[in-house]
N, C-alpha and C positions, 0 to 999 in steps of 0.2 A: 504494500500500500504506500501511497505517496506521503502519508502522514508519518511513517516510521523513518528513523535514521537508517540509511542504506546498509550499514554493517551491524545493526543491533536489533533486528526483529527476530522473533521466535514464534513458532507455532505451539499452541497448547494442545497436546495430543491426549486423547482419552479413548481407550479401546483401540479400534483400528483406524481411527481418523482424527482429523482436527476438530476441536470444539471451541477454538478461540485463538487469539493472538496477543502477544505482549511485546513491548519494545519501548525504545526511547523516541521521543518526538523528534522529527526531522530538524536539523540545525536551521534550515531555511525558515521554518515556522517559529523556532525559538527566537531567531533574530527579528523576524517581523513583529512578533508579539512582545519583544524586548524582555524576554525571560532569561535571567542570568544563571539559574541552576537547571541542570538537566531534568526533564519531565519524563517519567515513565508512566505508561498507561496500558490498559488491556481491554479486550473485548471478549466476552465468553457467551456461548449459547447455553442459556439455562435449560432450554428444552432438551438439548442433546445430553447435558449432564444428568438431568432427571431421568431421561430415557435409559441411559446406561446404568444408573443407580438401581433401577428395577430389575436388571438382568441378573441371572445366576452367575456366580463367580466360580472360576476354576483355579485351583491351587496346585502347584507342583512342588515336589520334594526339593530340599536344598541339595545342591550337587555335593557329591563326595570328593570331587576333585577341585583343587585350588584354582582361583582366578588369577590372571596376570594383569597387572596395572601398568600402563604406559602413558607417558605424557609427551606431548609434542608442542613446541612453540613454532608457529607458522607465520610467514609473511605473505600477505595477499593484497591484491588490488583493493582499494578502499570501497569501490562500488560493488564488490562481490559479496553476496549474501552469506552469512555464517551458516545459515540453514543448508545452503548448497554444499558447503564443506562437510557438514555432518552427513548429509545424504551420500556424498561421494565416498567418504570413509566407510560408511556402512556397506555400500555396494562393493567396494574393493576388498573389504575385510571379511565378507561373508564366507562361511557361516560362523566364524570364530569371534567376531566383534559383537559383544552383547550390549554394550552401552557406550555412547559417546557424549561427553559433556563439555561445554565451554567453561573454562576455569577463569580466564582473564582476557581482557582486550587492552591494547595500548595503541595510541596514535601519537606520533611526535617526531621531532627532528631526527632522532637516532635511527629511524627506519625509513624516512622519506615522506614527503608531503602527500603523495598519492597512495601511500601504503598503510596497512593496518597489521598489527601483530595480534594474533589470536592464539591463546594456549588452550589445548584440548586435553582431556583425560579420557583414556580408553580402558574399558574392562573387557578382557578377552577370556574365553573359556570354551571348554568342550564338555558336554554332560557325561561323556563315556571314558575320558582319559585325562591324564595330566599333560599339559602342553610342554613340549621341549623348548628350551631357550633358543635353539637354532631355528626352529620353525616360527617362533615369535619374531625373531630378528628378520627372517625372510619375509614374513607377512608385513612387518613394519616398513621394510624397503619397498615392497610392492605398493603399499598404500601411499608412501611418500612420492615415489616416482609417478604413480598414477595421478596424484594431486597436481604434480608439476606439469605433466603432459596434458591433462584434461582442463585444468583451471589456471595454470600459471602460478601455483602456490609453491613456495619453497620453505625449507626448514630454516628457522632462525638460529643462527650459530652463536650469537652473543646474548 
């Protein structure tokens, strides 16, 4: 949406689809309205939330095998959606990527005027076995090279 900051929108997911959006107000609107502090806002579909609340829930057992945590700090074009990064990581890391979460964002002189630094945390796992360090390293390289080829995203080295 044009209301959101281009690098700070997120979809609120519930069940198998979106039920709303959350994000920071676009800097253009902050300037036009003379707002000095960042404004965060959200929109949620109460009908969708209530519909899902009525459904039966399914639970699964906790895995016997340990999860692997990996963090990456990425440099991306400022106009690229963080949501696109998450979708691409999930696609490239299938089926071992269980969760992708944005940990931090930074924009400033150290990375360039048209760039954004985004740190993400990944949880990797397999329900049937313990992941080997070598396969996690290979998967990490696959995801990083795929992000660079598909979206022009690179690993932040500093």
